[in-house]
N, C-alpha and C positions, 0 to 999 in steps of 0.2 A: 288396533292391536290380532284382530284374526278375521284373517282374507274371507272373502267365498270360494279359494279352489281351496282355502287351510280346509274346509269346512266338509265331510264325510260323513253319511248318516245310516247307512246302509252297508257295514262295512262284517266280514269275516276272517277269524282269526282262528290260527292252529292251538293258538296259548301267548301266553303275558308276553314270552319275549316281542314273535313275530307282533301283537299286539303293540306293543314300545315305539318297534320297528315302523313301523304304517303311520304313527302317531309324527316321528321320525322325519319319514319321507313326505310327509305333507308339511310341513318346516322345510324342507329343503324342496318342496315344489315350487314355493312364492322366496323363496329365493332370504331366507333367516338366517341358512346356520352351514356350515360346512357339512361333508356326507360323512365325517370320524362324527360330528355332536352325535349324532343317530347314539355309533355305542358309545360316550358314553351316557347318555339313555338307558342306556341296557348295564354298567358300569352304575348306575349309579344303584339300581332296584333289587340290582343284589348282594349289594351292600344294603338297604333300609327301603323299605317296601314306601312305593308311593299313593298307594290302596286309599281312603282317606273317609273313608262309609258310604250308601248310601249308594253305593254301587258305581260309584265314583273312580278313577283315578288317575293322579297329577305330575301324570311320567315329563322327565328335567334329567339336564346332565351333572356330571361333579363341578365342581370349583375348575377342573384342570379344564372341562370337557370348552369352559364359557371364550377360551378363545378362539374355541368355529361359531360363535355368535355374530352374524354381521351385524345383526339389528333388534328388541325385542318382539317376541311376536307370537303367538296361542294358534295350537292346531285344534280341532276337534274334530273326534274319530269315535263315532256311536259302532255297538256290535249289538244289534239286539237282539240276539240268541244269546250272549254273555261268553265271555271270555273266563275260564279259573286264574286267579289270580290270588296262587297261596295255598285257595283253601275260600278263595272270596267269592265271588260274580262280580265282575264289574263290566258294563254294559255302558262307560260312558270313558273316553280315554282324552284329557283336555290337553297335549302337550305344552312346556313350553322353554321355550328359549329365552334368556336374558343375560343382556350383559351387566356389567356390574351388580351389586345389587337387585336388580328389580324385582328379581325372583321375589325376596318377601313378601315386597304389595303386593304383585296379583296371587301371591299363595294366602296371601290373607284374605283378599277379597273374592277371593273363590270359595275359600272358608266362609265365609256370608251368606254366600247364594247358596252355597249346597245344607246349612243349617236350615234350610226354608223350605219345609219337607215339598212346598206346592213350586217351588223353582228346581227342584230336584228333578221331580217329577217330570216336568216342563223338559230336562235337556234330555232325561231318557227315551222320551217318548213324542221330542215335536218328529214330523216328517219338514218340518219347515227352514231353511237354512238359516236366511234371514230371522225367525225369531229364537234363533239361538244368538246369533250377532249381535244382536239384541240387549241381551240375556247378559252374555258374558262384555258388550262394548263396555261399560263403569272400571270394566275392570282392567288395574293399569294407566288406568288414562288419567292425565289432569287436566286435563280442558273443561268448560262447560261451556254446555250447549243453549 
């Protein structure tokens, strides 16, 4: 669900909306969404914050935006210097594109990962894209390997 091309470890954003746009652009780059989904992600943020704590935000689109999702996918964009997110410092944005109700399971799995301070720290600090992919691989996956 998280492809290497959707992982960006050294991003800089001018603010919250720019950070969200970069998450959306990573989803667009892997063909998971149409460009209109990015605007849907920003609309969602304006109605309810996707900041979840531990320096992490999980931007995703509105219900109407689901029409712009081609397939379920994640993006991972890290901002080492942080981004002001309505008064909170965000270093990690995990963008979600999900068809149907796929986002509910994804959000639940992400919440479990983020409740582990060591895993949250890894997401904030690693310079290894494969480590990020491995950590987030179980998110939304139903396959046993």
